[in-house]
C-alpha positions as CSV (number, residue, x, y, z in Angstrom):
1,M,0.0,0.0,0.0
2,Q,1.3,3.4,-0.8
3,D,2.5,5.9,1.8
4,L,0.1,8.6,3.0
5,E,2.4,11.4,1.9
6,Q,2.8,9.9,-1.6
7,A,-1.0,9.6,-1.8
8,Q,-1.5,13.2,-0.8
9,A,1.2,14.4,-3.2
10,A,-0.5,12.6,-6.0
11,G,-3.7,14.4,-5.2
12,Q,-5.5,11.2,-3.9
13,G,-7.8,11.6,-1.0
14,L,-8.2,9.3,1.9
15,D,-11.0,6.8,2.3
16,I,-12.2,7.3,5.8
17,I,-13.8,4.4,7.7
18,F,-15.5,5.6,10.9
19,I,-17.4,4.6,13.9
20,D,-19.5,7.3,15.6
21,G,-21.1,6.9,19.0
22,F,-19.7,3.6,20.2
23,I,-20.8,3.4,23.8
24,G,-19.1,0.9,26.2
25,E,-18.6,0.5,29.9
26,T,-15.1,0.3,31.5
27,V,-13.2,1.2,34.6
28,I,-11.0,4.2,33.9
29,G,-9.9,7.3,35.8
30,I,-7.6,8.6,38.5
31,H,-10.1,9.6,41.2
32,H,-11.2,7.2,43.9
33,D,-14.9,7.2,42.8
34,E,-13.8,6.1,39.2
35,L,-11.8,3.1,40.2
36,H,-14.4,0.7,41.6
37,A,-17.3,0.8,39.1
38,T,-17.6,0.9,35.4
39,Q,-18.6,4.1,33.7
40,P,-19.7,4.8,30.1
41,L,-17.3,5.9,27.4
42,R,-18.3,7.2,24.0
43,I,-15.7,6.4,21.3
44,D,-15.8,8.2,17.9
45,L,-13.0,7.2,15.5
46,A,-12.0,7.7,11.9
47,A,-9.3,5.7,10.1
48,G,-8.0,6.7,6.8
49,L,-6.5,4.7,3.9
50,P,-5.2,6.1,0.6
51,R,-7.9,5.1,-1.8
52,S,-8.7,1.6,-0.5
53,L,-8.5,-1.3,-2.9
54,A,-12.1,-2.2,-1.9
55,C,-13.4,0.7,-4.2
56,D,-12.4,-1.5,-7.1
57,T,-12.6,-5.1,-5.8
58,D,-15.7,-4.7,-3.6
59,R,-14.1,-7.1,-1.1
60,I,-14.0,-6.4,2.7
61,G,-10.5,-7.8,2.9
62,D,-9.3,-4.9,0.9
63,T,-10.3,-2.3,3.5
64,I,-10.7,-1.8,7.2
65,D,-13.6,-3.9,8.4
66,Y,-15.4,-1.8,11.0
67,S,-17.2,-4.8,12.5
68,V,-13.7,-6.2,13.4
69,V,-12.7,-2.8,14.8
70,H,-16.0,-2.8,16.8
71,G,-15.0,-6.2,18.3
72,A,-11.5,-5.0,19.1
73,L,-12.9,-1.9,20.9
74,T,-15.2,-4.1,22.9
75,E,-12.3,-6.3,23.9
76,M,-10.1,-3.3,24.7
77,L,-12.7,-1.8,27.0
78,A,-12.9,-5.1,28.9
79,N,-9.2,-5.7,29.2
80,H,-7.2,-2.4,29.3
81,K,-5.2,-1.1,32.2
82,F,-5.2,2.6,31.3
83,Q,-6.1,5.3,33.8
84,L,-6.2,8.3,31.5
85,L,-8.4,8.9,28.5
86,E,-5.3,10.2,26.7
87,A,-3.5,6.8,27.1
88,F,-6.6,4.9,26.2
89,A,-7.0,7.0,23.0
90,E,-3.4,6.4,22.2
91,G,-4.0,2.7,22.5
92,V,-6.9,2.8,20.2
93,A,-4.9,4.9,17.7
94,A,-2.0,2.4,17.8
95,M,-4.4,-0.5,17.2
96,L,-5.9,1.2,14.2
97,L,-2.4,2.1,12.7
98,G,-0.8,-1.2,13.5
99,R,-3.3,-4.0,13.5
100,F,-5.7,-2.5,10.9
101,G,-3.2,-0.7,8.6
102,A,-4.7,2.8,8.8
103,H,-2.5,5.6,7.6
104,W,-4.2,8.3,9.5
105,V,-6.5,8.1,12.6
106,Q,-8.6,10.5,14.7
107,V,-9.9,9.1,18.0
108,R,-12.2,11.0,20.3
109,I,-13.0,9.5,23.8
110,T,-15.8,11.1,25.9
111,K,-16.9,10.5,29.4
112,P,-20.6,11.5,29.1
113,R,-22.2,13.5,31.9
114,K,-19.0,13.4,34.0
115,F,-20.3,16.6,35.7
116,A,-24.0,17.5,36.1
117,N,-23.7,20.7,34.1
118,V,-21.5,19.3,31.3
119,E,-22.6,17.1,28.4
120,G,-19.2,15.4,28.2
121,V,-15.5,15.7,28.9
122,G,-12.7,13.9,27.0
123,V,-9.8,13.9,24.6
124,M,-9.4,13.8,20.9
125,I,-6.1,12.8,19.2
126,E,-4.9,12.5,15.6
127,R,-2.1,10.3,14.6
128,R,-0.4,9.4,11.3
129,R,1.5,6.2,10.4
130,S,5.3,6.8,10.4
131,P,6.5,6.8,6.8
132,N,9.3,4.4,7.7
133,P,8.5,2.5,10.8
134,A,11.7,1.4,12.6
135,P,12.1,-2.4,12.8
136,E,11.8,-3.9,16.2
137,R,15.3,-4.3,17.7
138,P,16.2,-7.5,19.5
139,H,16.7,-7.3,23.3
140,A,18.1,-9.9,25.7
141,E,19.8,-12.8,23.9
142,G,18.6,-11.4,20.5
143,R,14.9,-11.8,21.4
144,S,12.2,-9.3,20.5
145,K,9.9,-7.7,23.0
146,A,7.1,-9.9,21.9
147,E,9.2,-13.1,22.5
148,I,10.3,-11.9,25.9
149,L,6.7,-11.1,27.0
150,K,5.6,-14.5,25.8
151,L,8.3,-16.2,27.8
152,I,7.5,-14.1,30.9
153,G,3.8,-14.9,30.5
154,A,4.8,-18.6,30.5
155,G,6.7,-18.1,33.7
156,L,10.1,-18.2,32.1
157,V,12.8,-15.5,32.3
158,P,15.1,-15.1,29.3
159,G,18.6,-16.0,30.1
160,Q,17.7,-17.9,33.3
161,R,18.9,-21.5,33.5
162,R,16.8,-24.2,35.1
């Protein structure tokens, strides 16, 4: 897939896949009253691709499947460890850029009715895919972060002899 800057330079627009008004429950916050019960979050997101192949092929595999994104958001709300909306939004953006191949994303997270006299509070971020993502560097014993985390999850410590 071509790079976002190349697409823009060639005068091509972006195809924007979006989800507006996703409402889910999660535990998030820094104040004592936010840490023991779920609260609603509204998630609005847009993910851009330079003219997706699906325009020509009419195949869902050639674009971002918003039903799969919906499932990933549901899973993320259930399993995340973030405290701040900013960090949660960054996690959503990283997922869209990495897992779903978006070139540009905008993520808006709102806590509805956080205060009696406010419709909502939140954060909105915009991110772009790095034109040349740096390859993951090996860590201990030439292993990647993913390999190390897998070993730790299995109860093993890299470099430790048994």
